[in-house]
Every structure is written in structure tokens, then in C-alpha cells.
LODRENMI-382233 format. One record per residue (C-alpha): residue in three letters; x, y, z. Coordinates in pm, 1 decimal. Each point is the difference from the previous one (the first is absolute). Last residue first. Layout:
N
NODE  aa     east    north       up
NODE ala        X        Y        Z
...
REM end
This chain:
96
NODE  aa     east    north       up
NODE arg  -2008.9  14928.0   1758.9
NODE phe    -41.3   -310.5   -251.7
NODE ala   -330.1    -93.2    119.8
NODE ile   -162.8    354.3    -79.6
NODE asp     90.1     -6.4   -254.6
NODE trp    -92.2   -407.1    -75.5
NODE phe   -304.6    122.4     85.3
NODE ile    -19.9    230.2   -309.7
NODE phe     60.6   -137.4   -192.3
NODE gly   -257.2   -236.4     27.0
NODE ile   -266.3    230.2     13.9
NODE leu    172.3    107.7   -360.0
NODE ile     12.5   -343.4    -94.4
NODE ala   -415.5    -51.7    171.5
NODE val    -45.4    321.5   -214.9
NODE cys    108.1   -200.6   -322.9
NODE phe   -175.3   -335.8     20.3
NODE leu   -391.2    260.9    106.9
NODE thr     41.2    159.7   -347.3
NODE val    116.5   -313.5   -176.0
NODE val   -307.2   -169.9    184.3
NODE phe   -261.8    286.1   -137.5
NODE ser    180.9    -13.3   -365.0
NODE leu   -121.2   -356.2    -39.8
NODE lys   -342.9    101.2    160.6
NODE ile    -47.5    220.8   -278.7
NODE val    108.4   -148.9   -272.6
NODE arg   -197.6   -356.3    159.8
NODE asn   -334.1    183.5    -34.7
NODE glu   -209.9    183.4    309.1
NODE tyr   -223.7   -208.6    165.3
NODE lys    192.3     -8.6    345.8
NODE leu    109.8    349.5    -45.9
NODE his   -309.9     97.6     94.1
NODE met    130.7    355.6    192.9
NODE phe   -289.2    -91.2    218.1
NODE phe     96.5   -368.3     24.2
NODE leu    392.3   -122.4   -147.3
NODE val    109.0    378.6     97.9
NODE val   -151.1     -7.4    379.8
NODE leu     82.9   -415.5     80.7
NODE ser    317.5     20.0   -116.4
NODE cys     68.5    286.0    202.1
NODE lys    -66.8    -79.8    289.6
NODE ser    138.0   -286.9      8.8
NODE ser    345.6    193.4    -26.9
NODE ala    -99.0    262.1    243.8
NODE ile    -11.9   -372.3    203.8
NODE phe    304.9   -123.1   -146.3
NODE leu    191.6    316.0     20.1
NODE ala    -32.6     31.9    394.0
NODE ile     30.0   -330.0     84.3
NODE trp    364.8     34.3   -197.5
NODE val     18.8    350.9    208.4
NODE asn    -25.7   -146.9    366.3
NODE leu    212.0   -284.2   -102.8
NODE lys    300.0    109.6    117.8
NODE gly   -139.0     58.4    360.6
NODE leu   -294.5   -162.6    103.8
NODE asp   -132.7    269.0    162.6
NODE ile   -430.6    -40.0     96.5
NODE met   -190.7    364.9    -55.4
NODE ser     91.7     16.7   -396.5
NODE ala   -152.0   -325.9    -60.5
NODE gly   -329.5     49.2    156.6
NODE ile    -67.4    320.8   -186.7
NODE thr    161.9   -161.0   -273.6
NODE ile   -271.8   -349.0     56.4
NODE ala   -337.9    279.8     41.6
NODE thr    163.1     97.6   -336.1
NODE leu    -73.0   -285.2   -119.1
NODE ile   -323.2   -118.4    128.5
NODE leu   -123.8    362.0   -169.7
NODE leu    159.3   -101.9   -336.7
NODE met   -168.7   -352.6     -5.0
NODE cys   -296.1    121.1    134.4
NODE leu    -74.5    251.7   -256.2
NODE ile     66.6   -302.4   -239.5
NODE gly   -239.4   -178.3    156.3
NODE ile   -207.8    338.6    -68.0
NODE leu     65.4     -3.2   -412.6
NODE thr    -49.2   -367.3    -12.7
NODE lys   -367.7     42.8    164.6
NODE tyr    -45.0    307.9   -234.3
NODE glu     39.6   -231.0   -251.3
NODE met    251.5    169.8   -274.5
NODE val   -136.5     87.3   -378.9
NODE his    239.7    -35.7   -273.6
NODE his     51.5    197.0   -349.3
NODE asn    120.9   -198.2   -279.8
NODE glu   -349.8    -53.8   -184.5
NODE gln   -169.9    373.0     67.3
NODE ser    332.0    139.7   -145.6
NODE ser   -133.1   -171.7   -384.1
NODE lys    264.2   -288.4   -126.9
NODE met     76.0     13.2   -354.7
REM end
């Protein structure tokens, strides 16, 4: 039987600082993208950037990268359901 110490993982500060820098860069890109008018692409770009930041936070800071397959699968299914709901919202707005 494994003890809780064997499952514990420690990330290096260099990795955490790198993820923090990526989040700050993506935040700056979000601010820059909000100042450019790209028409209907603005929403898709904002969603892509927000999804990228969310993925970094979930994978590294919430340690999903180190979890077993069942938890990863439940997260992917949840994302799929959210994507369907967002798709319904876009579909509803497009045909009004």
C-alpha cells in the first residue's frame, strides 16, 4: 500500500514562475486583443485566450496533470458539456 508521501509531487519554483509568466503574458494579450476590433472574431479570440489560461491553472496549479485517468476524463467530459452549452448560446444569438 502506498503512503501519502509517495503520491505527493513537488513542482520546482522555476516551473511555477514559468507558468506565472505565461499567465501574465496571456493576460497582456487579452488586454491587447480587447483593444482591437476584429468583429465576430473578438469573442472567439477571447474564449481561446481564456481557455488557455484556464488550462494552465488547472493542469499545474490544481495538479490535474498528475491525477489519474478517471479524474482527467471527468474534467474532459465537463469541458465538452460546457462547450455544447456555449455552442447553444452562440447558435441562439446567431438566429435571432
